N, C-alpha and C positions, 0 to 999 in steps of 0.2 A: 801158559804163554806169558802172563803178566810177570811171573817170577823170572823167566828167561829174559824178557825185555829189561827188567830192573837190573839184572846181572850184567847184561851187555852195556847198559848205560853207565853203571858204576865202573866197569873196566875201562870204558872210553874216557870217562872223566879222569880216572887215575893216570891214564896214558897221555893226558893233555889234549884229548880230542883227536880229530883226523885232519891231516894237512894234505889237501889236494890242490894241485896247481899253485896258485900264489897266495893262499891263505896263511896268515900267521897271527899269533896272539898279539895283544897290544904291546907286550914287552919284546916282541920280535921272535919269541920262541916258537918252534914248530911242534905240532902234535905228533904222536907216534902210533896212534891206534890203527892207522891204515895198514900197518905191517901185520895186523891180525886178521885182515879181511880174507875170507876163504874163497870168495868168487868174484868180488868187485874187479872189473877191468880184465877179467880172464876169459872173455867170450871165445868159444871154440876149443878151450883147453880142457883137460881132464879134471873132473871134480877132485878136490884134495882130500875128501873123506876116505879113509882106508876101506877098500873093498867095494866102493860104490860103483865105479866104472862108468859113471855118467859124464856127459859133456856140458860144460857151462854154456848157457844161452843168455841172450840179451834181448830185452823188449824195451820199447820206448813208450812212455805214457806221459802225455802233456809236456813233451820236450825233455823229460827226465829218463835216464837209463836205469833199468833194473836188471841185475844179473842174478841168475839162479841155476840150480841143478835140477832138472826135471825128474831125476830118479830119486833123490833123497830129500828134496824140498817140495812137498806137495801141498 
């Protein structure tokens, strides 16, 4: 898990972070890592993992949304 987290963080930094809504860097540039999101904002849609067949769900915890596939993200 730690190796996967490190890998995702390094990819996100290389892509300039994630730009959601009105966020921008101090130089005005937008991040592009959100284009790599597999489930964020896709509630009710099919999971993008080949062969999964699950449906993306959304739960809210402390006012924050979490999106996940109950079939392949356990």
